[in-house]
C-alpha positions in Angstrom: 28.2 30.3 23.5 25.9 27.6 24.8 25.9 24.2 23.0 22.9 22.4 24.3 22.1 18.7 23.9 19.3 16.7 25.4 20.6 13.3 27.1 18.9 11.5 24.2 20.9 13.3 21.6 24.4 13.4 23.3 25.6 10.1 22.0 24.6 10.7 18.4 25.9 14.3 18.6 29.4 13.1 19.7 29.4 10.3 17.2 28.6 12.7 14.3 31.2 15.2 15.4 33.9 12.6 15.8 33.2 11.0 12.4 33.3 14.4 10.8 37.0 14.6 11.4 38.0 11.2 10.3 39.0 12.5 6.9 41.5 15.0 8.3 44.1 12.2 8.6 44.3 11.9 4.8 47.1 13.8 3.0 46.7 16.0 0.1 46.5 13.2 -2.3 43.6 11.6 -0.6 45.8 8.7 0.8 45.7 7.7 4.5 48.7 9.2 6.3 51.0 6.9 8.1 51.9 7.9 11.7 54.9 7.3 13.9 55.4 7.7 17.6 58.5 8.5 19.7 58.3 8.2 23.5 59.9 9.5 26.5 62.0 12.5 25.0 63.5 14.5 27.7 62.4 18.1 26.9 64.6 20.3 29.0 67.8 21.4 27.2 71.2 20.2 28.2 69.9 17.0 29.6 73.4 15.8 30.6 73.7 18.7 33.1 70.4 18.0 34.8 71.0 16.2 38.1 67.5 16.2 39.6 66.3 12.7 39.3 62.6 13.8 39.6 62.9 16.2 36.7 64.7 13.5 34.6 61.9 11.1 35.2 58.8 13.3 34.9 59.9 15.9 32.3 59.4 13.8 29.2 57.0 13.9 26.3 55.7 11.6 23.6 55.3 12.8 20.0 52.8 11.1 17.6 53.1 12.5 14.1 52.2 11.9 10.4 55.1 10.4 8.3 56.0 11.8 4.9 53.9 14.9 5.4 55.1 18.4 5.6 53.9 21.6 7.4 51.4 19.7 9.6 49.9 21.4 12.8 51.0 20.2 16.2 49.0 20.1 19.3 50.9 20.2 22.6 48.6 18.3 25.1 48.7 18.6 28.8 47.0 16.0 30.9 44.7 16.7 33.8 44.8 15.4 37.4 44.8 18.5 39.6 48.6 19.0 39.3 48.8 16.1 41.8 48.3 13.1 39.5 48.0 11.8 36.0 50.7 11.2 33.3 51.5 12.1 29.8 49.1 11.0 27.2 48.2 11.1 23.5 44.4 11.3 23.5 42.9 8.7 21.3 40.5 11.3 19.9 43.4 13.1 18.4 45.2 10.3 16.7 45.1 9.7 12.9 43.7 13.2 12.4 46.4 14.6 10.3 48.1 16.5 13.1 51.0 15.8 15.4 50.3 15.4 19.1 52.9 15.9 21.9 51.8 14.4 25.2 53.7 16.2 28.0 54.6 14.9 31.5 55.4 17.4 34.2 56.3 17.6 37.8 53.6 17.2 40.4 52.6 18.7 43.7 53.4 18.1 46.6 56.9 17.1 45.4 57.2 20.5 43.8 55.3 23.8 44.2 54.4 26.6 41.8 55.8 27.6 39.5 57.7 24.4 38.8 55.0 22.7 36.8 54.3 25.9 34.8 58.0 26.1 34.0 57.8 22.3 32.9 54.9 23.1 30.6 56.7 26.1 29.0 59.8 24.0 28.5 57.9 21.3 26.6 56.3 24.0 24.4 59.8 25.4 23.7 60.9 21.9 22.7 58.2 21.8 20.2 59.2 25.1 18.6 62.8 24.0 18.5 62.2 20.5 17.2 58.8 20.0 15.5 60.3 21.0 12.0 62.6 17.9 12.3 59.6 15.7 12.1 58.0 17.6 9.2 55.8 20.1 11.2 55.5 23.8 10.9 56.5 25.8 14.0 54.0 28.5 13.0 51.3 25.9 13.6 51.9 24.9 17.3 48.7 24.8 19.3 48.4 24.4 23.1 45.6 22.5 24.7 44.9 20.3 27.8 42.2 19.3 30.1 41.5 20.7 33.5 45.0 21.1 35.2 46.4 20.8 31.6 44.2 23.6 30.4 45.3 25.7 33.3 49.1 25.1 32.6 48.6 25.9 28.8 46.7 29.1 29.6 49.4 30.3 32.1 52.3 29.8 29.8 50.5 31.5 26.9 49.1 34.5 28.8 52.1 35.1 31.0 54.9 35.6 28.5 57.7 35.3 31.0 57.7 31.6 30.9 58.5 31.2 27.2 60.6 34.4 27.0 63.2 32.2 29.0 63.7 30.3 25.7 63.6 33.4 23.5 60.1 32.5 22.4 57.3 35.0 22.1 54.2 33.3 23.5 52.3 35.2 20.7 53.9 32.8 18.4 51.5 30.1 19.6 49.0 29.5 16.8 46.1 29.0 19.2 45.1 28.1 22.7 42.3 25.7 23.3 42.0 24.9 27.0 39.4 22.3 28.2 37.9 23.4 31.6 41.0 25.0 33.0 41.1 27.2 35.9 41.1 31.0 35.3 41.7 32.0 38.9 44.7 30.7 40.8 44.6 26.9 40.6 43.2 25.2 43.7 46.4 23.2 44.1 48.4 26.3 44.1 46.1 27.8 46.6 46.4 24.7 48.7 50.2 25.1 48.6 49.6 28.6 50.0 47.3 27.4 52.8 44.2 28.8 51.1 40.9 26.8 51.3 39.5 25.3 48.1 36.4 27.6 48.1 38.4 30.7 48.7 39.0 32.2 45.2 42.2 34.2 44.6 43.8 35.9 41.7 47.5 36.3 42.0 50.4 35.9 39.6 49.5 32.2 39.2 46.0 33.1 37.8 45.5 33.4 34.1 43.1 36.3 35.0 46.1 38.3 36.1 47.6 38.2 32.7 44.8 39.2 30.3 46.1 41.1 27.3 44.8 42.2 23.9 47.5 40.8 21.8 47.2 37.2 23.1 47.0 34.4 20.5 43.4 33.2 19.5 41.9 31.3 22.4 38.9 29.0 22.4 37.8 28.3 25.9 35.6 25.2 26.3 33.9 24.2 29.5 31.2 21.7 30.6 27.7 22.6 31.8 27.8 25.4 34.4 25.5 23.3 36.7 27.6 20.2 36.4 31.2 21.6 36.4 33.6 21.8 39.3 33.2 24.6 41.7 32.4 27.5 39.4 34.7 26.5 36.6 32.4 27.8 33.9 32.0 31.2 35.7 35.8 31.6 36.1 36.2 31.1 32.3 33.2 33.3 31.5 34.9 36.0 33.5 38.2 35.4 31.6 36.3 35.6 28.3 34.7 38.9 29.3 37.9 40.5 30.6 39.9 39.5 27.5 37.2 41.2 25.4 37.3 44.3 27.6 41.1 44.4 27.3 40.6 44.6 23.5 41.2 41.0 22.6 39.0 40.1 19.6 39.9 36.4 19.3 38.7 34.8 22.5 35.6 32.8 22.6 33.8 30.6 25.2 31.8 27.4 24.5 29.7 25.8 27.2 28.9 22.2 26.5 25.5 21.8 28.2 24.7 18.4 29.6 28.4 17.4 30.2 30.3 17.4 33.5 33.9 18.3 34.1 35.2 14.9 33.0 32.7 14.1 30.3 33.1 17.5 28.5 36.4 16.4 26.9 34.8 13.9 24.5 32.6 16.6 22.6 35.4 19.1 23.0 38.0 17.1 21.0 36.1 17.7 17.6 35.9 21.5 18.4 39.6 21.5 19.1 40.4 19.8 15.8 38.0 22.2 13.9 39.7 25.3 15.5 43.2 23.9 14.5 42.0 23.4 10.9 40.5 26.8 10.6 43.4 28.6 12.2 45.9 26.6 10.0 44.1 27.9 6.9 44.2 31.5 8.2 47.9 31.3 9.1 49.0 29.6 5.9 46.9 31.5 3.4 
């Protein structure tokens, strides 16, 4: 689906969409929810047995959650940065919206190579399934999202079920996957680790496209304008969308945010993420 905006309308469009979700931070009594934040939680199990100092420093998460609220949805958010940079974050656009947000840090290339960072992402999601109820959340309402490299990581751990199965978790338990401009072919950093040039596309076991399946959780793929995106990023995701449909999946959709480049597409995508979470929450809890 193309979502078109002229340059004149972009600012107004974003403002209207963002304001439309300000009320979701209210509880069922119409009172503003209070939020709390806990930082730097080590998310691998048996932390006392982990000796790797890089794992201990990188593999941590922050959780931002509504207080005195039960059964809230949780968004596990993976930052971008090409798998070579960036750090865990709680996006401002997701704060005070009635949902919990888990910002995940993970190991980066070239200090590690694939699949280390995918395994980190899966461990963080497994932590959410194990612990979110302690904060008042509902483990049936765990959503996975992220921008760019983060979108890629979330898609990999959701479509390739082996990563979560290590923790006795069925990836189909994820309530919804909403990647922002992630790669659908093998990520360019993974290809670089393999000595493959940036413009040489490959689809191997580290490509979401290698793991299409009819029974995957609902997926809303969001990209920027195909003429402004990175190196065919829209086309990769359009192919993923098509192949999921051909495989028999009926819950995958693709939105193209025309007029927005790779970095800028996140701002108008956040309201779409929140809307998707709210809709799927209604369907799951009804």
